[in-house]
N, C-alpha and C positions, 0 to 999 in steps of 0.2 A: 464191225463199227471202228475200231482202231485202225485196221489196214485200209479202209476209205479215207479216214483222216491224213494217214500218211501219206498215200496218193496225191490227195489235195494239196498238202503242204509242198510236196515236190515240184508238182506241176506250178504252185506259185514262185516258189524260189527258180526256177528254170525260166519261168516268163519275164521275171523282175532282171535275171542275168543278161537274157537276149536283149532286152529293151535298153537297159544302162550300161550294159558292158561291165568292165572291171575298174572299179573305183580304186585304183592303187594310187592314183595321183594326188596333187594336191587341190585341195578346196579351200576357199576363203569363207570364214564365218564370223558371225558378229557374237561379242560376248553377252552373258546373260543380260536381260533387259534392253538391249540394244537391237535396232533391225538395220537391215542394209538400206544404203542410200542410192538408189536405182529407180528408174521408170518401171521395169517390169521385172517379174522372176528370172528371166532367161538373160538380164543384161549383167555383165561383169560390174564389180563395186570395189572400192577402197576405202570407203569409209561406212561407218555404222553411226546411227543416231538415236536418241532416247529424247523424250518430250513429255514433259508433266503437264496435264491439262487440269489437274485438280488444284494445285496451289500455286499462287505468284509469290514472289520474291523481288527483293531489291537485287542492284547489279552486284553488289559483291557477295550478297547471298547466293546467287545463282552460281557466280564463280568459284565460292567454296563448295557449293553443291556438286558441281562437275569436277572439280578436284578431289572430292573425297572418293569419289566411284571411279578415279582414274581416269577419267575424260577432261575435256576442256570446253568452255562455251564456244557456241557455233560460230566460226569463222569461215568463209567459204572462198573458192580459189578464183571463181571465175562465174559471169553472169549465167552462163548455163547452169553450173550447180544452184545459185539462186532461185532460179526458175523451177528448175527440178524439185528444191524443197517447197517452194510454194505450191506445186501440183500434188507432191505426195501428201502433206500435212492437210491441204485443204480435201483432198479426198477422204483421209482419215476421219475427219471431223464431218463429211459429208455421211459417210456409211454408219457412223457413230459407234462401231465396232471396236477398232483399236484405240479410240479414244474414251474408251469406258463409257458409252453412251452421253458423251459430253454434250452439251446444249448447243445450237447454233452459234451463240455469241461468245463461245469459249475462246475464240482469237481476238477478240475485240481488244484487251490491252497491250496486244502486240509482245514480242519476242525479244529477249534482251540479245544483243549481238556483242560479239567478243571485242569490244574496243570502247576506250572511254577516259576519262581522266581520274587519275588516282592520286595526284598531288597538288597541292595550291600553285599558283602562277602558270599554270599549263594554259597561255593563251598569248597570241600575238595580234596587236591591234584588234582586240575583241572578236578575234577569231581563235576559236578553242584548239588547242594541240592535243590531239588524240593518239593514244598507243593500242594496238593490239595487245592481247593477253599474253604472246609471245616476246612482247617487249619492242617490236618495230614500231615504227612511227607512220601515221596517215599524212599524207600531203596536205596539210591544214589550209593552202591556198585554193587547193582543187580538189575537195573531198568528194566531189562525184565521180572525178576520173580514179580515184583510190578504192572507191567501192565499185567499180566495174561500168561506169556510165549509168549506173541506177541512180533515180532522183534521190535527192536530200532535202530534207525539210526542216525547219526549227517549229516547235510548237508554241505559236504565238499567244494562245491561251495561258502559257505558263510565265508569270511576270519574272519569277525568279530565275529564269533562263539566261535574262539579260546580262548578269555579272558574268558567264562564260567559265564560272567555276563549277567544280563536280559535274558534268555532263558527261552523258552517256551515248551508244547508239542503239536506237531500237528497230528492228525490222518487222514492218507491216507487210501482212501477205494481201494479194490481191482483194479488193472488195471489204476491207476492215480498216479501223483506225480512222484518223482524222481526214483522210483522203479515201474515203471508202468509195467514190464513185470511180478510182481508177480501176482497171483491170490487169493491172501488174504490181508486183511487190514494190516497196519503197522504204526508204530510211527515214528516221526522224531522231533529231537532237534533242534529247530530254533529261531532266534531272536524274541522277543515278539513285536518288532515294525513292522514286516511284516503284511501284511493283509490277512485274512482266511475268510472263511465261518463261520457263527455262528450258532451252534445248542444249543438250550435250552432244558432243561427237567425238568419236573413238575411231581409231584406226582399225581396219579389218584385221583379224587373225588367220593366219594360213595354217589350215588343217591337213597333215598328212594323213591319208587314211590307212597307209601300209603300217607305218608306227604307231598312229595314233596318238600325235604328239603336235602342240600348237606351237607357232612361232609368230610375233607379231610382223605386219606389213608394213615396210618403210615407206613412207610417202616421200615423193620428188620433193615436196617443199621443206628445205632443210630448216628453214626459219619457223616453220610450223611445229617442227619435231625438234625442238631445242633440248639437249639433254641438260643434266642438273650442272654440269660444269660451266655451261654458257650464263647461266644466273650470274656467277661472278667475273665474266668477261666485260671487263670497263674500256671504254674507249673514247675519243673526243666526243662521239656522236651520242654513245652511252655511257655518260659517265659514272653511273652507278651500276652498269651492268643491265641486264635482259629483265631481271625482276622489277617489274613495273611499281611496287610498292615501296621501293626505297625513292625516298625524294630527295633531289640534289639541291644545293646552295652554295653558291659561289663566295668565299670569303676573302677579302683583298690580303694579301702576305702570305695566305696559305692554300688557297686552291679549293676544291671542291671537297664537300663533306655530305654525306648520306645520312638520312633519317627515316627511320620506318617503325611504325606502331605493331605491336605484337598483341592480339587481344587475349591470349590465354591467362587467365589469373593464377600468379604463382608468388613465393615469398622472392625477397630481394636477392638472397644468394642465387637462387635458383635461376631467376631472369637474367643474371649477369653470367650463369654459365651458358644459358640459351644463346644470348647474343655473342658469346665467343665462340662457342662448338658449332653452332649451326648456321650462324650469319657472318662470321668472320669479322666481327666488331666487338663493341662494349656497350654499357649502359651509355645514355646520352649524358653530354655534359656542355655546357654554355660557357662562351668567353666574351659574350657580346648581345647586346640586344636584338641585333639582328637575327642572331642564331635563335635566341628564345622565342621570338616573334614568328618565325619560321616555323618552329615545333608547335607553338600554340596553334597556328593556322591547320597543322596535319591533324592537331587533337579535335579541333572543332569539327572539321570534317570527318573523321573517323568517329565520333559521337553521333553525327547525323546518318553517316553511311552503315555503320554497324548495328545501329539503333539499339544500344545497350547502355546500361548504367554501372559506372564502376566509382569507387572511391578514391580513384585517382591512378596516374601512371607513373611506375617508379622511373626515376633518374638514377644518375652515378654519385650523386650528391650522398655522403654518410660521415659517420664521425665513430666507426668501428675500429678505433686506434686505444692505444694507453692513454694517450693525451685527451681523448675525447673532442678532438679538434675536427674541424669540417675538412674534407679532401674529396676529390673525385674518382672514381672507382678506376678509370683510364690513367691516373697519376698525371694528369696535366695540372698546371697551377691554378691555383683558386683566385683569379683575377677579374673576377665577376661575379656579382650576387643579385640575384633578381628579388622579387618580393616575397618576403617570409608572411604568410597568412595564419590568424589564429583560427583556433578550432571552432568547428560550428556549434558545439555542445559541450556542455560540462562533462557528461558521459565520455564523449570523444577524448576530452582532455585528461581525463583521469586515467582513459586507458593507453593514450600514446602520448602523454607528457615526457615520458623518458625514452620516447623512441630515438634510434641511432640512425635510421634511413629517411630517405626523404621521397615524396609524391609531387607532381605537378597537376594542379586541380584548378577546378573553379572556385573561386572564393565566395563564401556563403553570402547569398542576397546581392549577387553581383555578376556582371558578364567577364569580369577580370578573371585572369588566371594567377595563381600564387604557388608558393613551395611550401608544403605541409610536411611537418615531423611526423614519422609514423613508425610503430613497432615492427622492426625488420622481419618479423615472422608473420605480418599480414599477407593477404593474398591480393595481387593486383595486376592489372595489366603494366605493360611497360613499352619504353622507347629505346630502342637500339640505334647506335650510329656505327659508321665504318668510314675510313678514310675513302674518297672517290678518285677519281682518274686526275694523275696530276698532283693529288694533294701533298704539299711539304711537309713531309714527315718529322724533319729537323726543326720546325717551328717552335716548338716548346721545349725542345732537349736542352738548351742553354740553361733554362730556369729551371727545370724538372729535375727532382732528386727521386730516383727510384727507390722505393723501400724494398730491401731485401730480407728475407726470412732467414736473418744470421743473428744468432744469440752470444756470439764469442765475447762481446764488449760489453753484455748484460748479465745481469746476475741477481739474486736474491738476499732477503735479510737474514740475519741469525733465525733460527726456529722455523722459518719457510721452507717447504719442498718445491726443489726445483723441476719441473718436467716441460721438454720440447717450448722454452720461451714462456711458461706460466710459473708465477708463484703460489703456492697453496699452503693455508696456514689452518690447524684444527684449532679451533677455540670451546671453551667450556668444558674441559676436561673433569673439574671439580664441579659440584653440585652448585655452587653459588654463581657459576659463570654460565651456566644453560640458560637457553631462552626460549620462548615462542618462536612461531616462524617469522611473525612480522616483525619481532623486536632482533630477532638475528638477521634478517635484512637491512634493517636500519644499522645495525652495528657494523655490518661488512662495507655500507656505505659511509659511514663515519671514519672507517679505513681506507678510503678510495680503492675498496674492493669490492666484489660481488659474491653472492651465494654462488657455489660452484655449478657449472654446466657440466654435462659428460656427454660426449659426442660419438664415443665410440668404445669398443671392449677394453682398447689399451688405456684409455684415461679411467674407464671403471675400475683396472686393476691398480692403478696408482692411487687411487682413492680407497681401495681396500688395503693397501699397504699401510696406508696412514692410521688406519683404524683398528690395526694389531694389537695397539696396548689400552684401546678404548674397550672394545667388546660389548658395544651397544649401538643403540640408533644414532644418526644424526643427521640434520636437517640439510637438503641439497636445494640449488635452486630452482625446482621445477613447481608450478602450479596448475591446479584445473581451475580455469575460469569461463564460467558458462559453456562448460562442456567441451572446453577447447585445452589442450595439452600445450604448454609452451613453458620456455625458460626465461627467467627473469634477464638474463643478459640479451635475450633475442636470438640466442642460437637457433637453428633448425632442428627440430626434433627428429633425429636421424637413428637413434639408439634407445632403447628401453630394456629394463629388466625387473618387471613387476613381479611381485611375489604371488605365488599361486593362489594365497587367501583372497587377493584381489579379483574380484570379477567386473572386467571393463568390458561395456557395452558400446558400441556404435552405432548411432541412429542413423536414419536413412538422409538427413540433413547434413551428416559428417560430425556431430558432436558426441561426445563421449560422457558415459556415465558410468558411476562404478559403486560398488557395496563391497562390502567383505563383513567378517564376524564381528568387527569391532565397531561397526556403524548401523543404524536403523535405515531401512530403505534406501532409496538410489541417490545418490548426490551429484551435482553439475559443479560443484565448487569445489577444492581441496589443496592439500600440499602434500609434499613429497617427502620421505626419508629414506635413508640407505641403511639396510641392518649389517651392522658389523658384529654379530655375534653369532649366526648361523654358517658359518664358513662358505657363503656364497656370494653373499652381497645384493641380496633382493631389496627393491624399492618397494615401500609401503606407502598407501595413499590413505590420507587422515581428512576426514570432513573438515570444511572450514568452520561450520557451525551445525550442532546437532540440535534436532528437536526436543524440547523438554517432556520428558515422560511423565504424565500426572498420575498420581495416584491417590485414592480416597479412604482417609482413616475412617475410624468407627465414629468418629464426631462428624462425618459428612464434611469433613474440609480438605479440600485438594491441597496436597503437597508436590510441589516440582523438584524432581530429582533427575538429575546429570549424571548419568552412569558409565557414559562413553567419552573416549579422548576426542578431543578436536584441536585445531591448529592454534586457538585462542587458548587453551588451558593445558597444552602438552609442553613441557620445557626439555630441551634436548642440545647436545653438541651440535655445533655447526662448522661448515667447512667455508672457507672465503679465498677467493682467487684473484688474483691480477696479473698484468703482464710484467714479465721481467723488465728491470729498468738499468739504466746507465750508473745512476749514483746509488750505491748498496753499502751495508754496513760490512760484509763479510764475502769474501770470495770462496769460501769452501764449498758452498752449494753448487756453484757454478763450475768450479775446478772438477769436483767429483760428478757433475753430470756430462760435460764435454770430454769423452774419450779417456776414460782414467784406465788405469789398470786393473783395478777392484773395487767392487762397492762392499759394504760391510753393513750386515743386518744387527745392528747393537742390541737387540733385544733376545735375538736367538742365538749370538755370539757366531755367526758363520759369515764368510765372505764368499761373493763370486767374482772370480777372474776372468778378464775377456782376453784370449789369446790374441784376438783380431787386433788388438791396441797397442800389442807388443811387437814392434817391429823385427825383432830379433828371432821371433818364434813363427814356425808356420802354423797357421789357424784351420785351415782346410786339411783335414785328415781323415784317414778310414777308421773306424770304430775302434779297434785294436791299440791303432797308435795313439788317438785320443786319448784313451782310457790309460795308456801308459804315461802319457804326458802329462796326465792329472795327478796320477800316483807319484810321480816325482817332481812335482812344482815346487814342493818345499824345500827340496835342495838347491833349487836357485837363489842367489843371493837376495835379488831383487823382492822376492817374496817371502822371506825368512821372517821379515818383521811382524807378519801375520800370525806367526806361531811362537809368541814369547815364551808360553811354558813349556814348549816342545811335546805338547800332548796332541795336536792337531793333526789331522792327516788331510791328503788331497784326493778326490774324486770325480766322475763326472756327475752333474747335478741331476738329483731326483726331488721334487719338491714334497715336504711333509705335511704341507696343508696349504689352503687358499692364501694365506698371508704371503708364504713363502714363494708361491709360485706368481702372484701378484708382482711381488717386489722382484723378482726375477725377469719376468715379462716386460715390466715397466722400463728397466735398464738395459735389457739388451734390444728394445725397441730404440732407446735413445743412441745407443752405439752401433745403429745400423744393421744389425743381424737379420738375416732372412729365415736362415737355419740355423739348429745347432743340435749336437748329439745329447741325449739323456742317457743316463746311466742303468737302462732297463733293456734287458735281452729275453728272448724267448729260446727253449730248447724243449725237444720232445718230453727230456725225461723229468724237467722241472717246470715246465709251464714258461710263465714270465717270471721273472725274479731281478733283484737288485743287485748291482755291484757292490755296494756299500753294506750289504748284510743285511738291510731294513726289511720293512714289509710295504709293498706297495698301496697307497691310500689315496690314489688319483688315476684319473683315467681320461683326459680331455682329448678322446679319439676324434679324428676327422670322418667324414663320410666313408662308410663302407669300411671302416677301420675297426680293429687291426686284421690288415689283408696278409696273411703270411706268405703268400706268393710273392709279394714284393721284396720279401727278406725276413730277417730275425731279430734286428737291431731297430730302436726307437727314435725318430728325431722330430724335435719340434719345430714347427715352420709357423713364422708370423704371417698371416696373410690379414687381406683387406676386412675380411669378417670377423677375425680375431684369431688367436693362437690355437694351433691344433695338434694333435700326435698321429704321426704317421709312421708306418713300417717302412724299413729303406733294407737294402744290402749292406751288409757289414761291409762290405769292400768299397761302398760309396764314400765320397769325401763331403764332410761339410762343415762348417765351422765349430769352434771347440771353447767352451765356458767350463771352468774349472769351479767347484764347490770346496772351499776348505772348512772343515769344522772338527768338533771331536769326534773320534772313533764310535762308533755305534756299539753300544752293550751287545754282548753274543746274543742274538737270538737263538731259541730253539728250533732245531732243524725241521724245517718244512717237510713233512712228510707225505703230504697229498698236494693235488692240483685239480683245477678244473677238466673236465671231459674235452676229446676233440670238437672244435667246433665252437666251442663256448670260452675260449681263450679269454676273451674280453669281459667274463663274468666275474663278479667281486668273490672273491675267495673267503670263506669261513672256514671254521673248524670242521665242521661235518658236511656243510653244503656251499653251492655255490649260488650268487644273486644275481638277478638282471631286472632293472626298473624298466617297465615299457611304456616308452612316451610317443608310440607313432599311434597317433590317433585313428588311422585306419585300421589299427588291430585291436580298437578298443569296441566291444559291444555290448552295454550295459543289459541288453535283453537276454543274451546269453549267460552260460556260467562261465566265470571267469577262470576257474579251473579248466575247462575245457579250451580256453584260448590259450592259455600256458602249454597245454598238450599239443593243441594245433599247429602253433608258431614255432615250439621250442622242445617239443618233446620231453616237459617237463611239468611241474605241479605249482600251485600257488603258494607262496612261500611259508616255509616253516622255519622258527628258530628253536631247536632242540636245546640249545645251550645258552647261556648269557655270553660266551665268546662268540659264537656266531652272530649274535645280535649286536654285538659291540663292533665286532669288524665291518658289518654291513653299515653302522649308521658313523663310523670313522671314516668311511671312503666320501670323497667329495664330488658331489653330482655337479659339476660345474656347468657343463655344457648340455645338463637334460632339462626339458621343458615338459613339467608334468604338473597335474593338480596338487593341492595342499593335501589330499587324503590319498592314501595308497591302498589297495586291497591287500591282505595277506590271507594266508590259508588257513586262520583260527574260526571255527564255527563254534555256535552256541547250541549245545544239544538240549534235549528233554530236560528239565527239573534243572536248569541253570549250569549245567556242567559245560567244560569247553574242550575242543580236540582239534588236533592239526588233522587237515583234510588229507595229507598222505601218511598218516598213521604214527607221525614221530611222536616220541613221549612230550608231555607237557610239563616240562620241569621249569620253566621259565615264563613270567608274565611282566609286562611293562605299562600296567593301564594308568591313563590318565586320572585326573581328578574328579571323582564321582562317576567312576567308570571302572566295570561295566555296568549294567543297569542291575536295581536292587534284586535280590534273589524271588522276593516274593511278586516279582512284576515279570517274571519269565514266559508265563503263559500268553500275556497281551503282546509282548515284543516279539514272541514266537509267531503269532498271528499277523502281527503287520511286517514278518521279514526282516526284522532288524537281528537275524543272526551272524551277519557278517562282523567281520572286525577290519578296521584300517589303521594306517599309520598315521599321524597327524605330524606333516613335516615340519610345518612353524613351529610345533610346540616339543622339540628335539626328539622325534620320532615316538611320542607317546602312544597308546593304543586307545581306540575308542570302538563302541557299539555302532554299526551303522545299517543302512537298508542294503539289500544285497544287488539291487537294480539299478544303482546310480551311474553317472558317466564319470568314474573316475579311473585313473590308471592304475596298474596292478605290478605285483612283485612277484617274479617266478622263482624256482629254486629247483636244483637238481643235486645228487649226491656228488660229493667230491670222490675222486678216484686216487689210487695209491702211486705215487711216482714212479714204482719199479713195475706199475703196469703197463704192458708194450702195447701201443695204439699204432694204427696205421698212419705212415708219415703224409703229411701232405703234398700234394704236386707242387713242385717249385720250392719247397723247403730247403734252406741251406745245409742241413743236416740230413744225414741217412744213417738212422741207428739201427743196426742188425743184430737181432736177438738170437742167441744160439743156447743151447742147453747141452752141457760136457757132462757125462757121468764120471763119478771119481772112481769108478773101476774100469779096469783095462779089460777089454775083450779080445778072445783068440779071434783069430781069421775064420775058423770052421763055426765057432759059435756066431759070428756076424752072418756067413752065407745061412747058415739054418734059421736063424732070425728073420734074414730076408725071404726064405723061401715060405716060412710060416705067414709071412706079410701077405706074400703073394696069393697064396692060397686063401688067405682070409679075406683079401680084396676082391677075388674071384666070387667066393659063395655069397659076400655080400651085394655084390653087384646081381647075382641070379637071383636073390630072394627079393632084392629090389625091384627086378625087372617083373617077378611075379605078382608083388603086389600091387605095381602100377597097372598090370593086366586087370585083376581084380576089381581095381577101383574103377577101371573105365567101364568095364561091363555094367558093374553096380549105379553109376553115375548115368549110363547111358537109358537103363531101365527106369531110373527114377525121373529123370528128366521126360521121357516118353509118356510117363503115367500123368506128370503133371500137365504136359501138353494135351493128353484126353480130356484131363478134367476139367480144363480151363475151356478147351474147345465146347466141352458138353453145356457147362454152365452158359457160355456165350450164346450158344444155340437156344437154349431155353428160354434165356432173356429175349431173345429176337423173336421167338414165337409169341411171347406174351405181349411184346409192344405191338406186333403184327394185330393181333386179336382185338388189344385196345382201341388202334386206331380205325379197325374195321366198324368198331362200336360206337365209336365217336362219328363218324362218317354217316353211319345210318341215322344216328340219331339229328343230326345237323340236316340231313335232306327231309327227315319226317317235318322238324320244325319250318323249314322253309315253305314247304308243301301247305301247311297251316297257315303260315303267313299269308301266303300268296292268295289262300282261299278267302 
């Protein structure tokens, strides 16, 4: 049977090859969903088409539909092509197959053609001026000639067509539409807001059979295949380029300006970026009534054509500056003011009364448009502008004063912290000065400031450095309002650092809801504080108001008790910010901020000196030279004032805690550092070590770091997503920052290190630890101890000594993103006893309050599987019992290794350690030869014995495998016989039943 099938296949292949030959040349094919535009299957074709028979759209929707699939609205090159399309589509509908069994009246609405009006004022003596989708114009005086001598009609039944505004071309096939008596296709000018069929056209793709690769066929019509650069090509004929959605207006004394609507709803700042980046322009500005009327006409047509509702269109007017004064985003003069409109409702007024950005939209209960103030973080469509052909760019340059982001002549007052042109102040350090969230917001406004917004990790570090002396929570200017995260000063929410205790969920509508252990249920409204006590700077969300919990006492009297904190009853310190100003009390902050030689952390009595700002020294050095420079820095006269008591020393910086790291990063950022050396190095003998003799307490590693193949020295890089540590060759050159402080107390010599491959683990006294924050390695169904073994050849963490736990908790997990609860390897055994899963001694516990469960309840907790133990991160790493199958992260640990233990060197390491053992006794040459002979003979005998054992093992394995094969085969044969018997029995029963039934 198989041989016959093979012969049949060969015959079919031979017949196909003889008939079609070797198809190794190029073929034209259509993309998925498109069909060739040709009369018969044997004809050549250059274009492909796609028609949607089931849905009708407006002209603009049809344009967007075709564009989204990489095609274009149908435009044809000749009368022959129009007739061909008429024939093909009519045949489709007649057959009903390719039209998805469409009814005969499918083509009655007509087909949108790729020509129309997209801007107001496109008419000449009541004759509409039409443009193809590629930007070129039709001959308005003789449309029939422009459309290949095919008849063009107007829809006389439509009264709205008389104004000649916003009209488009419709293609009707023979026997359809208002002229159904005609036997040939024709065009009709109709309103663009009507709904018609959509036909998209695409160029054919050339398929190379030999290489199985595609290339796009290039049509001869260069205008039809205009590339992206031609959109911005402007000329006298095309003053705004070939993009038909730019609408020009000629302004006396300036020239032509172009305006266009972008439908995508975004925040004000994002809309400005889109106008600049993708459209080579800016948000719209108005300097005359003519300009505003032109834009209003564009908006009116857009609202009809796009058929969508919006709360307004962003324009460039805003008051996002220190003085809160009105200005245009394109920095043109504010020499024209339109109609400022009131809010539509009290709710809207309450939400946007402090808005700093403006939209243009219809006035409530009116046909007129006005300027409305809105919050800048609202989502709206927007209007872009750009200079057109021949625009006089210098028209406003005489009067405009370009704002430059320079703060050399600005500063902060005494007690304020300067950072990148902003002044920050911490209020409420004492108990009497603490405020609720709303009161803190009011106090900031009274001081002409606002509660601080944090836009990136660098500003986060600056805020953390201010909380060093506070060591508790403080209010920041973020609120949750009806499920929307927002900054009070209307900055876009681009950066967050919520604490793991906050569970934040995003609904399908885009709203945010949160809950945490300090609240009941889910909340859509709240306020946010920053934690200055946990060495990380997490943000905590507090509900605006808690539901009161009712309890019934013995007298059946309900008593309302509020046990949780909310925004109205929680009093905290708070941080206000404002722009730096020219008139300020003290220049100290400004001088310290703008490229100083050194900065001093007064609370820590340490200074950071920036070699980059000392023109007499070289800042970019290799690691050894940078280390030497810092060691000798106090010998230089200019730095000796930092060492009044002659007890300080200089060294490469290594942060002791998150506050010191935040201070260092904040000021290195202001001093234009991209990277700088840290005083940390790696060696095979010692692992990672500090050159100042301290213990490493942080590891802000970048992705896939530490990578010892890059080098053995550590460098900090200031990147867009935040500062991170990277390995680097010690011979590379990086900028230098020196740290000046008191000499470290002599630490006991570290005689252990982490094993190879685990250099970035946290070194303890007896264990090395790693916090797993990768969600892809988190499987609550399986045993976490198995996960540690599977991914790291380790076990769930144990803390045999108090020193191990202290070293683990002192380490700063700055760039880790994990739950508030972390599994460790402590397990509850029967009768309430605890033990480490790796067998380590249980000499130390750190239970949270009311933990673990009471001894008498061990049986119940054992049944419900609360035998596992977690670390509570938000409570200082205290321990608590928990279920074993929760979706938590976990901590793994391995035993430390002795520093004298020789391990295989890593590829690419800069150090090659050779370990040799030399005997203390000198040996004679004869003794050496004798030993060598003995070794050779022993090696030979060992080899023979190994060969014999291998042979025995092979024979034994063969017979065992043969026996297993025979056993399995016998079992399968027995099962098959039983199945055959049961089938025959069932068949006979079925036959008998059918015979009876037939009778």
